[in-house]
C-alpha positions as a LaTeX table, in Angstrom:
\begin{tabular}{lrrr}
\hline
Residue & $x$ (\AA) & $y$ (\AA) & $z$ (\AA) \\
\hline
Met1 & 0.00 & 0.00 & 0.00 \\
Arg2 & 2.82 & 2.44 & 0.78 \\
Ser3 & 4.21 & 2.26 & $-2.76$ \\
Leu4 & 0.71 & 2.68 & $-4.22$ \\
Leu5 & 0.11 & 5.72 & $-1.99$ \\
Gln6 & 3.42 & 7.25 & $-3.06$ \\
Arg7 & 2.61 & 6.72 & $-6.75$ \\
Tyr8 & $-0.91$ & 8.09 & $-6.39$ \\
Thr9 & 0.34 & 11.14 & $-4.44$ \\
Ala10 & 2.97 & 11.84 & $-7.12$ \\
Gly11 & 0.44 & 11.46 & $-9.93$ \\
Met12 & $-2.14$ & 13.67 & $-8.25$ \\
Ala13 & 0.49 & 16.34 & $-7.44$ \\
Thr14 & 1.56 & 16.43 & $-11.10$ \\
Tyr15 & $-2.03$ & 16.67 & $-12.37$ \\
Val16 & $-2.94$ & 19.35 & $-9.82$ \\
Ala17 & 0.06 & 21.38 & $-10.95$ \\
Thr18 & $-0.18$ & 20.86 & $-14.73$ \\
Ala19 & $-3.63$ & 19.40 & $-15.61$ \\
Ala20 & $-1.78$ & 17.17 & $-18.09$ \\
Glu21 & $-3.36$ & 13.95 & $-19.38$ \\
Ala22 & $-0.41$ & 11.63 & $-18.61$ \\
Pro23 & $-0.77$ & 11.64 & $-14.79$ \\
Leu24 & $-4.43$ & 10.57 & $-15.11$ \\
Leu25 & $-3.43$ & 7.65 & $-17.34$ \\
Asp26 & $-0.87$ & 6.60 & $-14.74$ \\
Ile27 & $-3.52$ & 6.83 & $-12.00$ \\
Glu28 & $-5.87$ & 4.65 & $-14.06$ \\
Glu29 & $-3.13$ & 2.04 & $-14.37$ \\
Leu30 & $-2.63$ & 2.31 & $-10.61$ \\
Gly31 & $-6.29$ & 1.41 & $-10.04$ \\
Arg32 & $-6.00$ & $-1.69$ & $-12.20$ \\
Leu33 & $-2.76$ & $-2.71$ & $-10.46$ \\
Ala34 & $-4.37$ & $-2.36$ & $-7.02$ \\
Ile35 & $-7.17$ & $-4.78$ & $-8.00$ \\
Thr36 & $-4.60$ & $-7.23$ & $-9.37$ \\
Asp37 & $-2.89$ & $-7.11$ & $-5.96$ \\
Asp38 & $-6.23$ & $-7.99$ & $-4.26$ \\
Ile39 & $-6.60$ & $-4.59$ & $-2.58$ \\
Ser40 & $-10.23$ & $-3.80$ & $-1.72$ \\
Leu41 & $-12.13$ & $-0.88$ & $-3.24$ \\
Asp42 & $-12.43$ & 0.74 & 0.21 \\
Glu43 & $-8.66$ & 0.61 & 0.67 \\
Ile44 & $-8.16$ & 2.04 & $-2.83$ \\
Ala45 & $-10.53$ & 4.91 & $-2.03$ \\
Gly46 & $-8.50$ & 5.54 & 1.12 \\
Leu47 & $-5.46$ & 6.36 & $-1.04$ \\
His48 & $-7.12$ & 9.64 & $-2.00$ \\
Glu49 & $-7.39$ & 10.85 & 1.59 \\
Gly50 & $-3.75$ & 9.98 & 2.24 \\
Ala51 & $-2.63$ & 11.78 & $-0.93$ \\
Ala52 & $-4.71$ & 14.87 & $-0.08$ \\
Leu53 & $-3.11$ & 15.08 & 3.36 \\
Ala54 & 0.34 & 14.70 & 1.79 \\
Leu55 & $-0.33$ & 17.57 & $-0.64$ \\
Ser56 & $-1.65$ & 19.73 & 2.21 \\
Asp57 & 1.54 & 19.11 & 4.16 \\
Arg58 & 3.49 & 20.30 & 1.12 \\
Gly59 & 1.59 & 23.58 & 1.20 \\
Val60 & $-0.76$ & 22.91 & $-1.73$ \\
Pro61 & $-4.01$ & 24.90 & $-1.26$ \\
Ile62 & $-6.32$ & 21.89 & $-1.49$ \\
Asn63 & $-9.41$ & 23.99 & $-0.60$ \\
Gln64 & $-9.30$ & 26.11 & $-3.78$ \\
Pro65 & $-12.11$ & 25.22 & $-6.24$ \\
Glu66 & $-9.80$ & 24.42 & $-9.17$ \\
Ile67 & $-7.54$ & 22.29 & $-6.98$ \\
Ile68 & $-10.59$ & 20.46 & $-5.62$ \\
Arg69 & $-11.82$ & 19.85 & $-9.20$ \\
Arg70 & $-8.48$ & 18.41 & $-10.31$ \\
Met71 & $-8.17$ & 16.24 & $-7.19$ \\
Ser72 & $-11.69$ & 14.94 & $-7.84$ \\
Ala73 & $-10.66$ & 14.07 & $-11.40$ \\
Cys74 & $-7.79$ & 12.01 & $-9.97$ \\
Leu75 & $-10.15$ & 10.21 & $-7.58$ \\
Ser76 & $-12.57$ & 9.54 & $-10.44$ \\
Ala77 & $-9.81$ & 8.12 & $-12.67$ \\
Leu78 & $-8.57$ & 5.91 & $-9.82$ \\
Met79 & $-11.97$ & 4.50 & $-8.78$ \\
Val80 & $-13.45$ & 4.08 & $-12.27$ \\
Ser81 & $-10.41$ & 2.08 & $-13.46$ \\
Ala82 & $-10.42$ & 0.04 & $-10.24$ \\
Ala83 & $-14.16$ & $-0.67$ & $-10.56$ \\
Val84 & $-13.80$ & $-1.78$ & $-14.16$ \\
Ala85 & $-10.83$ & $-3.99$ & $-13.27$ \\
Tyr86 & $-12.78$ & $-5.43$ & $-10.32$ \\
Arg87 & $-15.77$ & $-6.22$ & $-12.53$ \\
Thr88 & $-13.48$ & $-7.86$ & $-15.09$ \\
Lys89 & $-11.83$ & $-9.91$ & $-12.33$ \\
Ile90 & $-15.22$ & $-11.05$ & $-11.00$ \\
Asp91 & $-16.34$ & $-11.97$ & $-14.52$ \\
Leu92 & $-13.17$ & $-14.02$ & $-15.07$ \\
Leu93 & $-13.63$ & $-15.81$ & $-11.75$ \\
Glu94 & $-17.24$ & $-16.58$ & $-12.57$ \\
Gln95 & $-16.21$ & $-17.79$ & $-16.01$ \\
His96 & $-13.65$ & $-20.10$ & $-14.37$ \\
Arg97 & $-16.25$ & $-21.38$ & $-11.91$ \\
Gln98 & $-18.68$ & $-22.00$ & $-14.76$ \\
Gln99 & $-16.02$ & $-23.90$ & $-16.65$ \\
Glu100 & $-15.45$ & $-26.05$ & $-13.54$ \\
Arg101 & $-19.19$ & $-26.64$ & $-13.22$ \\
Asp102 & $-19.40$ & $-27.56$ & $-16.90$ \\
Arg103 & $-16.44$ & $-29.93$ & $-16.56$ \\
Thr104 & $-18.03$ & $-31.55$ & $-13.51$ \\
Glu105 & $-21.30$ & $-31.96$ & $-15.37$ \\
Arg106 & $-19.51$ & $-33.47$ & $-18.39$ \\
Asp107 & $-17.72$ & $-35.92$ & $-16.09$ \\
Arg108 & $-21.03$ & $-36.81$ & $-14.44$ \\
Gln109 & $-22.69$ & $-37.39$ & $-17.80$ \\
Arg110 & $-19.70$ & $-39.37$ & $-19.02$ \\
Leu111 & $-19.76$ & $-41.54$ & $-15.91$ \\
Glu112 & $-23.51$ & $-42.04$ & $-16.24$ \\
Thr113 & $-23.13$ & $-43.02$ & $-19.89$ \\
Leu114 & $-20.28$ & $-45.35$ & $-18.98$ \\
Gly115 & $-22.42$ & $-46.89$ & $-16.26$ \\
Gln116 & $-25.24$ & $-47.54$ & $-18.73$ \\
Phe117 & $-22.81$ & $-49.03$ & $-21.23$ \\
Val118 & $-21.08$ & $-51.21$ & $-18.65$ \\
Gly119 & $-24.47$ & $-52.34$ & $-17.39$ \\
Ser120 & $-25.47$ & $-53.54$ & $-20.82$ \\
Val121 & $-22.08$ & $-55.20$ & $-21.38$ \\
Ala122 & $-22.27$ & $-56.86$ & $-17.96$ \\
His123 & $-25.69$ & $-58.25$ & $-18.79$ \\
Glu124 & $-24.41$ & $-59.77$ & $-22.03$ \\
Leu125 & $-21.28$ & $-61.14$ & $-20.35$ \\
Asn126 & $-23.34$ & $-62.72$ & $-17.61$ \\
Asn127 & $-25.47$ & $-64.41$ & $-20.27$ \\
Leu128 & $-22.31$ & $-65.79$ & $-21.85$ \\
Leu129 & $-20.78$ & $-66.87$ & $-18.55$ \\
Gln130 & $-23.80$ & $-68.83$ & $-17.33$ \\
Pro131 & $-23.39$ & $-71.71$ & $-19.83$ \\
Val132 & $-19.61$ & $-71.69$ & $-19.22$ \\
Arg133 & $-20.11$ & $-72.12$ & $-15.48$ \\
Gly134 & $-22.98$ & $-74.56$ & $-15.86$ \\
Met135 & $-21.24$ & $-76.84$ & $-18.35$ \\
Thr136 & $-18.01$ & $-76.74$ & $-16.36$ \\
Glu137 & $-19.84$ & $-77.80$ & $-13.20$ \\
Leu138 & $-21.52$ & $-80.65$ & $-15.09$ \\
Met139 & $-18.20$ & $-81.82$ & $-16.55$ \\
Leu140 & $-16.59$ & $-81.73$ & $-13.10$ \\
Ala141 & $-19.47$ & $-83.75$ & $-11.70$ \\
Asp142 & $-19.05$ & $-86.37$ & $-14.47$ \\
Leu143 & $-15.31$ & $-86.76$ & $-13.94$ \\
Pro144 & $-14.51$ & $-89.73$ & $-11.65$ \\
Gly145 & $-11.62$ & $-89.35$ & $-9.24$ \\
Lys146 & $-9.01$ & $-86.68$ & $-9.94$ \\
Pro147 & $-7.85$ & $-86.95$ & $-13.55$ \\
Pro148 & $-5.47$ & $-84.26$ & $-14.94$ \\
Glu149 & $-8.37$ & $-82.59$ & $-16.73$ \\
Arg150 & $-10.04$ & $-81.72$ & $-13.42$ \\
Ala151 & $-7.46$ & $-79.04$ & $-12.56$ \\
Asp152 & $-8.00$ & $-77.33$ & $-15.93$ \\
Leu153 & $-11.78$ & $-77.37$ & $-15.52$ \\
Glu154 & $-11.49$ & $-76.00$ & $-11.99$ \\
Thr155 & $-9.37$ & $-73.15$ & $-13.36$ \\
Val156 & $-12.04$ & $-72.39$ & $-16.00$ \\
Glu157 & $-14.72$ & $-72.37$ & $-13.30$ \\
Ala158 & $-12.66$ & $-70.10$ & $-11.03$ \\
Cys159 & $-12.03$ & $-67.67$ & $-13.92$ \\
Ala160 & $-15.74$ & $-67.52$ & $-14.69$ \\
Ile161 & $-16.59$ & $-66.81$ & $-11.05$ \\
Gln162 & $-13.87$ & $-64.14$ & $-10.85$ \\
Ala163 & $-15.09$ & $-62.54$ & $-14.08$ \\
Val164 & $-18.53$ & $-62.09$ & $-12.54$ \\
Ser165 & $-16.94$ & $-60.56$ & $-9.44$ \\
Val166 & $-14.88$ & $-58.12$ & $-11.52$ \\
Ile167 & $-17.96$ & $-57.04$ & $-13.44$ \\
Gln168 & $-19.82$ & $-56.45$ & $-10.17$ \\
Gly169 & $-16.92$ & $-54.34$ & $-8.88$ \\
Ile170 & $-16.89$ & $-52.14$ & $-11.98$ \\
Leu171 & $-20.65$ & $-51.75$ & $-11.83$ \\
Ala172 & $-20.46$ & $-50.75$ & $-8.18$ \\
Tyr173 & $-17.87$ & $-48.09$ & $-9.05$ \\
Val174 & $-19.69$ & $-46.47$ & $-11.97$ \\
Arg175 & $-23.04$ & $-46.61$ & $-10.17$ \\
Arg176 & $-21.52$ & $-45.47$ & $-6.85$ \\
Glu177 & $-22.97$ & $-48.50$ & $-5.11$ \\
Thr178 & $-21.62$ & $-49.92$ & $-1.87$ \\
Ile179 & $-21.19$ & $-53.65$ & $-1.32$ \\
Ala180 & $-20.76$ & $-54.63$ & 2.34 \\
Pro181 & $-17.23$ & $-56.01$ & 2.95 \\
Gln182 & $-16.66$ & $-59.32$ & 4.73 \\
Ser183 & $-14.14$ & $-60.47$ & 7.30 \\
Leu184 & $-11.12$ & $-61.96$ & 5.50 \\
Ala185 & $-7.81$ & $-63.35$ & 6.66 \\
Phe186 & $-5.91$ & $-60.79$ & 4.61 \\
Gly187 & $-2.64$ & $-62.61$ & 3.98 \\
Ala188 & $-4.44$ & $-65.78$ & 2.95 \\
Ala189 & $-6.78$ & $-63.80$ & 0.70 \\
Val190 & $-3.82$ & $-62.14$ & $-1.04$ \\
Ala191 & $-2.21$ & $-65.54$ & $-1.54$ \\
Thr192 & $-5.42$ & $-66.85$ & $-3.12$ \\
Ala193 & $-5.64$ & $-63.83$ & $-5.41$ \\
Cys194 & $-2.00$ & $-64.20$ & $-6.50$ \\
Thr195 & $-2.53$ & $-67.89$ & $-7.31$ \\
Phe196 & $-5.46$ & $-66.91$ & $-9.49$ \\
Ile197 & $-3.57$ & $-64.08$ & $-11.25$ \\
Arg198 & $-0.28$ & $-65.85$ & $-12.06$ \\
Pro199 & $-1.50$ & $-67.62$ & $-15.24$ \\
Met200 & $-2.78$ & $-64.29$ & $-16.64$ \\
Leu201 & 0.52 & $-62.37$ & $-16.57$ \\
Arg202 & 3.39 & $-62.79$ & $-18.97$ \\
Glu203 & 5.87 & $-61.69$ & $-16.31$ \\
Pro204 & 6.45 & $-63.60$ & $-13.02$ \\
Phe205 & 6.16 & $-61.86$ & $-9.67$ \\
Glu206 & 7.33 & $-62.57$ & $-6.13$ \\
Val207 & 5.01 & $-62.91$ & $-3.15$ \\
Ala208 & 6.08 & $-62.33$ & 0.47 \\
Ile209 & 3.33 & $-62.70$ & 3.06 \\
Arg210 & 4.49 & $-62.15$ & 6.65 \\
Asp211 & 1.03 & $-62.33$ & 8.23 \\
His212 & $-1.53$ & $-64.85$ & 7.00 \\
Asp213 & $-4.14$ & $-64.69$ & 9.75 \\
Thr214 & $-4.93$ & $-61.08$ & 10.68 \\
Arg215 & $-8.41$ & $-60.22$ & 9.45 \\
Ile216 & $-9.73$ & $-57.14$ & 7.69 \\
Leu217 & $-13.09$ & $-56.16$ & 6.22 \\
Ala218 & $-12.88$ & $-56.54$ & 2.42 \\
Leu219 & $-14.13$ & $-58.57$ & $-0.52$ \\
Gln220 & $-12.09$ & $-61.35$ & $-2.12$ \\
Gly221 & $-13.23$ & $-60.47$ & $-5.63$ \\
Glu222 & $-12.32$ & $-56.80$ & $-5.23$ \\
Leu223 & $-8.95$ & $-57.72$ & $-3.72$ \\
Thr224 & $-8.19$ & $-59.88$ & $-6.75$ \\
Gln225 & $-9.26$ & $-57.02$ & $-9.02$ \\
Ile226 & $-6.93$ & $-54.60$ & $-7.18$ \\
Leu227 & $-3.91$ & $-56.89$ & $-7.50$ \\
Leu228 & $-4.66$ & $-57.66$ & $-11.14$ \\
Asn229 & $-4.90$ & $-53.93$ & $-11.96$ \\
Leu230 & $-1.67$ & $-53.07$ & $-10.16$ \\
Leu231 & 0.34 & $-55.94$ & $-11.64$ \\
Gln232 & $-0.99$ & $-55.32$ & $-15.16$ \\
Asn233 & $-0.06$ & $-51.64$ & $-14.81$ \\
Ala234 & 3.45 & $-52.70$ & $-13.81$ \\
Val235 & 3.77 & $-55.00$ & $-16.83$ \\
Gln236 & 2.53 & $-52.24$ & $-19.14$ \\
Ala237 & 5.12 & $-49.90$ & $-17.61$ \\
Gly238 & 7.88 & $-52.26$ & $-18.71$ \\
Ala239 & 8.52 & $-53.97$ & $-15.37$ \\
Thr240 & 10.54 & $-57.17$ & $-15.36$ \\
Arg241 & 10.55 & $-57.60$ & $-11.57$ \\
Met242 & 7.42 & $-57.28$ & $-9.44$ \\
Arg243 & 6.85 & $-58.06$ & $-5.79$ \\
Val244 & 3.70 & $-58.36$ & $-3.67$ \\
Glu245 & 4.23 & $-57.97$ & 0.08 \\
Val246 & 1.85 & $-58.25$ & 3.02 \\
Asp247 & 2.69 & $-57.33$ & 6.61 \\
Arg248 & 1.13 & $-55.87$ & 9.72 \\
Ile249 & 2.23 & $-52.44$ & 10.97 \\
Gly250 & 1.44 & $-50.25$ & 13.99 \\
Gly251 & $-0.70$ & $-51.25$ & 16.91 \\
Asp252 & 1.82 & $-50.56$ & 19.67 \\
Trp253 & $-0.53$ & $-48.62$ & 21.96 \\
Ala254 & 1.86 & $-48.90$ & 24.89 \\
Val255 & 4.19 & $-46.34$ & 23.31 \\
Gly256 & 1.46 & $-44.21$ & 21.76 \\
Gly257 & 1.77 & $-45.73$ & 18.29 \\
Ala258 & $-0.73$ & $-45.75$ & 15.43 \\
Pro259 & $-3.55$ & $-48.32$ & 15.32 \\
Ala260 & $-2.75$ & $-51.68$ & 13.75 \\
Arg261 & $-3.13$ & $-51.88$ & 9.99 \\
Met262 & $-2.43$ & $-54.41$ & 7.32 \\
Arg263 & $-0.16$ & $-53.21$ & 4.54 \\
Leu264 & $-0.19$ & $-54.51$ & 0.99 \\
Arg265 & 2.66 & $-53.27$ & $-1.20$ \\
Val266 & 3.07 & $-53.88$ & $-4.91$ \\
Thr267 & 6.54 & $-52.85$ & $-6.12$ \\
Asp268 & 7.91 & $-52.90$ & $-9.64$ \\
Asp269 & 11.04 & $-51.82$ & $-11.53$ \\
Gly270 & 9.15 & $-50.29$ & $-14.45$ \\
Gln271 & 9.70 & $-46.92$ & $-16.06$ \\
Gly272 & 8.10 & $-45.00$ & $-13.17$ \\
Met273 & 6.27 & $-41.68$ & $-13.25$ \\
Ser274 & 7.17 & $-38.03$ & $-12.92$ \\
Ala275 & 5.79 & $-36.10$ & $-9.95$ \\
Ala276 & 3.24 & $-34.39$ & $-12.21$ \\
Val277 & 1.95 & $-37.69$ & $-13.61$ \\
Ala278 & 1.93 & $-39.37$ & $-10.18$ \\
Ala279 & $-0.14$ & $-36.49$ & $-8.77$ \\
Arg280 & $-2.90$ & $-37.24$ & $-11.30$ \\
Ala281 & $-2.51$ & $-41.00$ & $-11.60$ \\
Leu282 & $-5.49$ & $-41.69$ & $-9.32$ \\
Asp283 & $-7.86$ & $-39.28$ & $-11.11$ \\
Pro284 & $-10.68$ & $-40.90$ & $-13.11$ \\
Tyr285 & $-10.03$ & $-40.98$ & $-16.88$ \\
Phe286 & $-6.41$ & $-39.84$ & $-16.54$ \\
Thr287 & $-4.10$ & $-42.02$ & $-18.61$ \\
Thr288 & $-0.74$ & $-41.68$ & $-20.31$ \\
Lys289 & $-1.47$ & $-44.55$ & $-22.68$ \\
Ala290 & $-2.17$ & $-44.00$ & $-26.35$ \\
Ser291 & $-5.76$ & $-43.55$ & $-27.47$ \\
Gly292 & $-7.66$ & $-46.82$ & $-27.35$ \\
Gln293 & $-5.14$ & $-48.48$ & $-24.99$ \\
Gly294 & $-6.53$ & $-47.37$ & $-21.65$ \\
Thr295 & $-9.59$ & $-45.84$ & $-19.99$ \\
Gly296 & $-7.84$ & $-44.15$ & $-17.07$ \\
Leu297 & $-10.13$ & $-45.97$ & $-14.64$ \\
Gly298 & $-7.80$ & $-48.68$ & $-13.29$ \\
Leu299 & $-6.17$ & $-46.83$ & $-10.38$ \\
Ala300 & $-9.30$ & $-44.75$ & $-9.81$ \\
Ile301 & $-11.28$ & $-47.97$ & $-9.25$ \\
Val302 & $-8.51$ & $-49.30$ & $-6.96$ \\
Arg303 & $-8.66$ & $-46.14$ & $-4.83$ \\
Ser304 & $-12.48$ & $-46.26$ & $-4.75$ \\
Ile305 & $-12.40$ & $-49.85$ & $-3.48$ \\
Val306 & $-9.74$ & $-49.07$ & $-0.85$ \\
Leu307 & $-11.68$ & $-46.06$ & 0.44 \\
Gly308 & $-14.76$ & $-48.29$ & 0.65 \\
Trp309 & $-12.74$ & $-50.51$ & 3.00 \\
Ser310 & $-11.87$ & $-47.43$ & 5.15 \\
Gly311 & $-8.29$ & $-47.75$ & 3.96 \\
Asp312 & $-5.67$ & $-45.49$ & 2.45 \\
Leu313 & $-3.67$ & $-45.72$ & $-0.78$ \\
Gln314 & $-0.16$ & $-44.31$ & $-1.19$ \\
Leu315 & 1.73 & $-44.00$ & $-4.48$ \\
Gln316 & 5.50 & $-43.55$ & $-4.76$ \\
Ser317 & 7.20 & $-43.35$ & $-8.12$ \\
Glu318 & 10.23 & $-41.86$ & $-9.85$ \\
Pro319 & 11.15 & $-41.90$ & $-13.53$ \\
Gly320 & 13.43 & $-44.84$ & $-14.20$ \\
Arg321 & 13.13 & $-46.18$ & $-10.65$ \\
Gly322 & 9.79 & $-47.96$ & $-10.70$ \\
Thr323 & 6.61 & $-47.59$ & $-8.68$ \\
Thr324 & 5.37 & $-48.71$ & $-5.28$ \\
Val325 & 1.66 & $-48.74$ & $-4.45$ \\
Ser326 & 0.84 & $-49.27$ & $-0.78$ \\
Leu327 & $-2.58$ & $-50.12$ & 0.63 \\
Leu328 & $-3.06$ & $-49.49$ & 4.36 \\
Leu329 & $-6.14$ & $-51.26$ & 5.71 \\
Pro330 & $-7.56$ & $-51.22$ & 9.26 \\
Val331 & $-7.53$ & $-54.49$ & 11.18 \\
Ala332 & $-11.01$ & $-55.86$ & 11.82 \\
Ala333 & $-12.22$ & $-55.65$ & 15.42 \\
Gly334 & $-12.20$ & $-58.91$ & 17.30 \\
\hline
\end{tabular}
């Protein structure tokens, strides 16, 4: 404010002395600059009183009619330019807010359209999966003993069941539905999911489970979907080494520690992400893949599922140094 007051006082003194046009132009610019610096209109108007007192101290006869007229012209130039700049600023802010509202509405419509499309696809897939499951069950029932074919048929049946679960998870996400989680021995559930996923990936991955028995509230199908998404992302990022780890952290109340949580970490040595990309990686529809190669929903669905379990998701990544995704999940009571 001090520099603005000094500039306004100098401009008004020059105009009062010369009645030249240039000082008024400078005062108009001063009004616009004050609005840019988020100075209120009341504070801007207060500059005039300070400048008038400064001129009076210099011996300028501020009570003479012509001097009063010229000082009023300075005040008018200052406040009119400030008011116009303020109105322009408000219009720009409102335009930005409207753009945000429009973007939100487009996202809502896009999600609604996606939900309708996924619903129709899910219906068709369910129709196709029913005979697969039914015929597989019949073939298993007809097989005596445990011939080698039984393991293959059991895999087909498990894949069909998991496909239905994945479809239900996607539907729940796009329709914002909530499916009540169940008590699961987390380490054992991760081991089951990894056994199911291994045949689907072209790259092997390590599994280290340090706690098999601690229970959390989750869904087996959604857990499998999470691991499949994370491991597929790692493969697509060029990873040749991947590791799934499960352990229990916290829970040392005696020393004021955090509550106990189960941690699932998926680590890879892929190409990694820059800080800017990592900051948006969990946003719906954000993808760095070429057109037609990704929807941008994978990590968004993972985060949605984890939040539904009252958990937290952390993402660490650096270009050329791979990515680590950590899921922190509360231990079930009892």
